[in-house]
N, C-alpha and C positions, 0 to 999 in steps of 0.2 A: 630553845630554838626555835619552836614553833610559833611563839610570840613575836618573836624578832622578825621572821620572815612575814607575819601578819601586818606588824607595825610597818615593816617596809613596803609591802604592798599598798597598805593604806597612805603611806607619805607619798608612792608614786601615782596613785590615784588623784590624790589631790593637787599634785603638780602639774599632773598631765591628763585631766578628766577626758578631752577630746580624743586624745589617742588612745587610750584604753577604751572607750565606747566603739571608737572606730575598728580597734582590733576585733573584738568581741562580735561587732555587727558583721565584718567581713567574714570572721571565725563561722557564723551560724550559717551563712550563704554556700560556703565549702561543703555542707554537709549535703545540701540541696544540688548544687551543682559541682561535682568532683572535680578536681585540678586536672585539666585537658590542655590541647593545643589552642585552646581559645585564649587561654590567661594571656598568652604571649602579645594578645592587642590590648589589654586592659591599663597598661601602665604607659603614662606620657614621658617617655625619656627625657623629651626636651625640657618640658617644664620642670622637671626633678633635676637636670644639671642647670639650667639658666637660674631655678632659686637657690641652689648652692652656690653660684659662682657670684651672685649678686650681695648674698648673706656675706659672703668671706670678704667680698670688696667694702662693703659698707662698715663691717667690723675693723676693717683694716684703718678707714678712715676715721674711725672714732677712736680706734686705739692710739693714733698720733695727734689726737686733740684738736682736729682742724673744725669740728662742728663748735665745740666750745669755745674757741678763740674767735670765730666770726660771730656768733652769737653776743658773746661779751661786748665785742666791739659796737654791735648796732646797739645793745642794752644801754650803752654811755649816753646816747641820745635820748633816753627815756626821762620823764620829767614828772609823770604820775601813774598811778594804778592803771588810769583808764588807756593811757598810750602803752604801757607795759603790756596790758591785756591785748591791745590793737595788735601789736610789734609782735606777741609770740603766737598770735592767731594766724598772721601772715605769715609768720616764719613756718609753723606747722603745716599750713595748708600747700605751701608751695614746696617746701622741701620733700614733704611726703609724698609729691609726685615722682621723686628720683630716689630716694632711700628708703620708701615705705612707709606705711603709719606707724608700724610697730619702732622702727628705729627713731623716728621723729620724734614720738613720745620718749622711746628710753632715754633720749639726748635731753630733751628741752624740760620735760615736766621736773626732772630733779632739779634743773637750774630754777627754775620759779619756786621750788619748795626751798632752796638756799637765798632767793631774793627776800621769799617771805618772811625769813627768820627774824629780821629785824622790824618789821610791820605787825602790829596787833589787829589784824582785821582778817578773821577767818573768813567768814561770808565772803569777801573780796577774794582770797586764796582759793577757795573751792570753787568758786564761779570761773576765773582764770584757769584752773586746771580742765573744768568740764569744757569750756570753749575751746580749749588747746585740743582737746580730744576729740571732740566733733570737726575741728578743722583738720585735723591730720586724717579724720575717717573719710571727710567728705572731699579733699584736696586728693588724695592716693587715689581717689576713682578717677582722676584726669588721664591716666597714663597707664599703659599696658604693665609698667614695672612698677605701678604705685603701691600693689597688694598681691597677696598669692592667689585670689581669685580671680583677678584681673589678666594675670599672667597665665593661668590655666584656660580660662573663656577665650582669650585671644590666640591662642595656639589651638584649642578644641576646634573653634569656628572658622579658623583661617582668616581672621580679621586683618586688614590693613592698618598702619599706624594712623594715618590720617583719618580714616573712616572711623577708627575708634574714638578718637579726639573728637571729632564730630558728633558723635553719638552721645558722648559724655558732658560736652562742651555747654548746653544750655543748662541742664542741672547744676554745673559746678558753677556757673555764673550767679544762678539764684541763690547757691549754698553760700557762694561769699557775700552776697549781699545780706542774708540772713545773719551769718556770724558777726558783720560790721554794725548790724541793727543791734543785736544782743548787747555789743560791746559797750554800750550807753549806758548800760545799768551799773557798770563799775564806776567807783567815785573817781573824782580828781585828785584824792590824796597823793600830796609828793611823795615819790620813792626815788632810788637809784640803785643800779646795778652793784653788788658786790666785787669789793677788790681783790685781785687774784694776781698773783707772780706771771708774768710773761714767760711762756715754756714755746721754746724754738720746736717749729716741724720739721722733721726729717724730711728734705726734698726728696731724697731719693726713693724714700718710701711712698711719699706722695705720688711722685710720678708713675712708680710699680702700680699703686691701686688705681691711680688714674687709667692708665693704660687697661687694666682689667676691666674697669668700670665700662669704658668704652668698647671693649669686645662685648662684654654684655648687652650693650645697647645693640652693637650690631648682628649677635646673634637673635634679639627678639626682632629686629628687622628682618631678619631672614638675609643678610649679607654676608655672614659667616657660619659655618656649621657649629651645631653644639657643642661637640667634642673640644674645639678650640678654647672654648670657655672653661670647660674642665679641666684641662692642660694647664691653661692660663692661671686658675684658681689656684691650683697643687703648686704650681710653680711660684707664684707671687707669695703663699705662705713659707715655702722652702727659702726663699731668697729673703724677706723680710720677719717674719715671725711665725714661726712653726705653730705657736699656741693659737693664731687664729682659727687653726683646723677644729680645735677644740669649743669655739664659739659659734659655731654654725648651730643651728636650731634643727638637729637632727629628729626630734620629735615632731617637727612640723613635715619635714619630708617623709617620715614613717607614717604619719596621718594620712597624707596625701594617697601613699600605697595601699595602706588599708580601704580607704574609699574607692580608690582606684577598682580595687577586688570586690568590693560591697556593690557598687553599681555596676560594674560589670555583671556580675552576677545576677542583680536583679533584672537587668536588661534581656537576660535569656531566660527568665521565668515568664510566660505568656501573659498570666493576669494581673499579676502585679506592672510589667510594661504597660498594658491597656490602660489600667487605673491612672497612672502617672501621666501617659500620654493625654488621657480625657481631662483629667483636672488642669492640666497647664495649659492646654490649648487655647490660646486667646486669652490667659489670665496671668503670663508668665511673670509679668512686674509684681502683681499681688502676691502670688503662690510664694515667688523667692523671698520676698519681703517678711512674709508672714513666718516661711520656715526658718529663716535666719534669727529671727526672736528667740527660737528654742535651741538651735544647734547652731548657731553662728554663722556669719555669711558665707565661710572657705567651706567649710563642709556642704552647705546648701547649694554652693554653685558646683560641686564636683557631683553631688548626688542628682541633681535636677537635669544636668546637659545631657545625660544620655538620653531624655525623653522630650526632647524638643528640637526644633531647629531653626527656633527663634532665639538667636544668640544675643542679639542687642538688647530685645527686651529683658531677656534673664539677666544680663549684664548690668543694665539699669537697676533691677529688684534686688540683686545681692548685694549692690553697693549703698542703695537707700536702705536696704534692710539693714545695714551695719547700724543705723540709728535705733532707738527704742530701748531695749532691754539692755542691762550689763555686759552678757553673755552674748549679745547679737553679732559683735565684733571683738575677736580675743584683743586688738590693740585697747580697747575699752578697759578691759581687765588688768593691762599694764598701768594705765594711770592710777586706777584704783588701789594697787598693791603698793605702789610709790607713795600714793599719797597718805594710805592706812598705816604705812611704817613709818611716817613722818612725826616730829613732836607736836602734841598737840592736835593730833587728827579727831576728828568725829566722824566716824564713817559713815553712820547712819544719817547725818546730815550729809554729807556728800553724796550717798546713794538717793537721797529724797531730792537734791538738786539735779542732779544727773538724769535721773528718771524723769522728772517734769521737762527739762531742757531738751532730751533728747526726742521725747515723745512729741515734745512740741514742733521741733524741726521736723519731723516724720508725718506729721499731720500738715505741714505745708509742702513738702517734696513730694510726696505719694501721692496725691491728686495732681500736683502740676507735673510729674513725669507719666502718668497715664493720659493727661490732658494731651499733651504733646505730640 
C-alpha cells in the first residue's frame, strides 16, 4: 500500500512538477504568514475565471475538428518541406494569439508528425517542430489572451488592449522576421498533406463555442463582468458536451492559486520584499527572462509582479524568457512530449536543436528588447 502511494505521488510529480513545487512553496510561506484576512486579496478571481472559460471554449473548438479541418485545407497548398515549415510557422504564430500557445502546439505539432510519417528526413522534422514551438511562444505574446502570463499581467497592471499590443508589436515583428529567415534552412524537398476523410462540423456547437469565445474577449476587454464568462462556460459545456469540463487544465489554475499565495506572503515579509524590489528596479526585462529559464515564464510573471510597478517591462521579459531552456515555457514541453512519443523520435537530437535554436532567438530578441 505504501509503495503504491509513493509510486502515485512520484507519477503525479512527474506529470505536474510546477504545481507540486508551487504548492510546497506556498505551504512553506503559510508557516511564516499564518492565514488571515489578508489572504482574500491574493488571488485574482478574474484571471482564474477567464482562463477557465478560454480553455473550455478552445477545447470545444478542438473537439469538433475546426482546427484540423482548416489546417488540412491550407496544407493542400504545400509543395515542399520549406513551404510546409513556413505555413506551419505562420499558422502557429497567428493562431496562438487567440487560442494560446499550448493549444496551438497541441493542435499542429501532431499534424506535423503525421505529415512526416511518409518523409524520411528527421532533421527537417525536428527543425520544423522546433520552429513551430518558437512561433507559438512568440506569437502568443502579442495579445492578452495568447498565454496565461499575459492574461495575468494584463489584469494585474490594468493595461488596455491597445496599449498591450503597442508594447509587444515591435518585438513581435522582429520575431516573425527571424522565424521566416530560419525557415530557409529547411530543404525544398517535395511533400503533400496526408489524405483524410472529411468530417462534418456541428454548426450548433460551433456557434455556441463562438459565442463563449466572444464573451471571453469581451471580459478581457472589460466590457462584461467576469462571472458572465463563468456562467456561459458551464452552460456551453452542459449544452454541447459535458466532457469538456474534464478537459480544462485545472492543474494550471491550481498552480496560479499556489503562486498567488506564495507571492502574496513573500510581499508581506519585509526583507524579502525589499530584496526583490531592489533587484528588479530598472532590470525587469533581464531578471524576468533569467528567472523564466529556471521556473518557466508563467510562475516567473506571478512571482515578480508583486515587486515592481513596471508592468510593460515585466511583460516583455517573461515573454522573451519563454525562449532558451526547454522549461522556460511549459508550451515547449508539450512539443517535446509529442515528438518524443512519435515513431523514430531522437529526443537528444531534438533537445540539441531546440536549445541551440531557442538560445539563438533569445540572443537576438533580448538585446533588441532592452534597447527599445
